[in-house]
C-alpha positions as CSV (number, residue, x, y, z in Angstrom):
1,X,-7.0,-24.0,-36.5
2,X,-3.8,-21.9,-36.4
3,X,-3.9,-17.8,-35.2
4,X,-3.1,-15.6,-38.7
5,X,-1.6,-12.6,-37.2
6,X,-2.3,-9.3,-39.7
7,X,0.9,-7.3,-40.6
8,X,0.1,-4.4,-38.8
9,X,-0.3,-5.8,-35.5
10,X,3.9,-5.9,-35.1
11,X,3.9,-2.3,-36.0
12,X,1.1,-1.7,-33.5
13,X,3.0,-3.2,-30.8
14,X,6.2,-1.1,-31.1
15,X,4.1,1.8,-31.5
16,X,2.9,0.7,-27.8
17,X,6.3,0.3,-26.3
18,X,7.6,3.5,-28.0
19,X,5.1,5.3,-26.0
20,X,5.5,3.7,-22.8
21,X,9.6,4.9,-23.8
22,X,8.5,8.3,-24.0
23,X,6.3,8.4,-20.9
24,X,9.6,6.7,-19.5
25,X,11.9,9.6,-20.7
26,X,10.2,12.0,-18.5
27,X,10.1,10.8,-15.1
28,X,14.0,10.3,-15.3
29,X,14.2,14.1,-15.9
30,X,11.6,14.6,-13.1
31,X,13.3,12.8,-11.1
32,X,16.4,14.4,-11.6
33,X,15.0,18.2,-11.3
34,X,13.4,16.4,-7.8
35,X,16.6,14.8,-6.5
36,X,18.5,18.1,-7.2
37,X,16.1,19.6,-4.4
38,X,17.3,20.8,-1.1
39,X,14.1,19.4,0.8
40,X,13.9,16.1,1.7
41,X,10.0,15.2,0.7
42,X,11.0,16.3,-2.7
43,X,14.4,14.2,-2.7
44,X,12.1,11.1,-1.4
45,X,9.8,12.0,-4.4
46,X,12.7,11.8,-7.0
47,X,14.0,8.8,-5.3
48,X,10.9,7.2,-6.3
49,X,10.2,8.2,-9.2
50,X,13.5,7.3,-10.2
51,X,12.8,3.3,-9.7
52,X,9.5,3.6,-11.1
53,X,10.9,5.2,-14.4
54,X,13.2,1.8,-14.4
55,X,10.4,0.3,-14.0
56,X,8.6,1.7,-16.9
57,X,11.5,1.0,-18.8
58,X,11.9,-2.9,-18.8
59,X,8.7,-3.7,-17.8
60,X,7.0,-2.8,-21.4
61,X,10.6,-4.3,-22.9
62,X,9.8,-7.5,-21.6
63,X,5.9,-7.4,-22.5
64,X,7.2,-6.2,-26.0
65,X,9.5,-9.1,-26.2
66,X,6.9,-11.9,-24.9
67,X,4.2,-10.1,-27.6
68,X,6.2,-10.6,-30.1
69,X,7.6,-14.1,-29.8
70,X,3.9,-15.0,-29.6
71,X,3.2,-13.6,-32.8
72,X,6.4,-15.1,-34.6
73,X,5.2,-18.7,-33.3
74,X,1.3,-18.5,-33.3
75,X,-0.4,-21.1,-31.4
76,X,-3.8,-22.8,-32.1
77,X,-4.8,-21.0,-28.9
78,X,-6.9,-18.7,-30.5
79,X,-6.6,-14.6,-30.0
80,X,-4.6,-13.4,-27.6
81,X,-6.0,-12.0,-24.3
82,X,-5.7,-7.6,-23.8
83,X,-3.1,-7.8,-21.0
84,X,-4.2,-4.1,-18.6
85,X,-1.8,-5.6,-15.8
86,X,0.9,-3.4,-16.7
87,X,-1.0,0.0,-17.0
88,X,-3.2,-0.6,-13.6
89,X,0.1,-1.8,-12.0
90,X,1.9,1.1,-13.0
91,X,-0.8,3.9,-11.9
92,X,-0.8,2.0,-7.9
93,X,2.7,2.8,-8.1
94,X,2.2,6.4,-9.1
95,X,-0.7,6.6,-6.5
96,X,1.5,4.8,-4.0
97,X,4.4,7.3,-4.3
98,X,2.3,10.1,-4.1
99,X,0.8,8.9,-1.2
100,X,3.9,8.2,0.7
101,X,5.4,11.2,0.2
102,X,2.1,13.3,1.3
103,X,2.6,11.1,4.4
104,X,6.0,12.2,4.7
105,X,5.4,15.8,4.4
106,X,2.3,15.4,6.8
107,X,4.7,13.9,9.7
108,X,7.5,16.5,9.0
109,X,4.9,19.3,9.2
110,X,3.7,18.5,12.3
111,X,7.5,17.8,13.6
112,X,8.5,21.2,12.8
113,X,5.0,23.1,14.6
């Protein structure tokens, strides 16, 4: 039995990737602002956010491409599984960036005392 794809599914996938791109536009802007600061902690935060912004663009794009290929060549495997790896991994990245910046700030605050 072949999987039938509703005509709304490709549009939903496009909307999802556009939402990711909208978020990805905010990160480089914030990153550039933080990189222009004179404080080391803010520059570190800006540098890490710049790397995350690249991830915010290319990972959803590859996910979009893979989903588009799955839809264009439906198989007998049935309904595709919902993949929650992307939002979870990017959330972990944001949490890690925040934690690392807080640790660096605490270390620098102890050194200045």
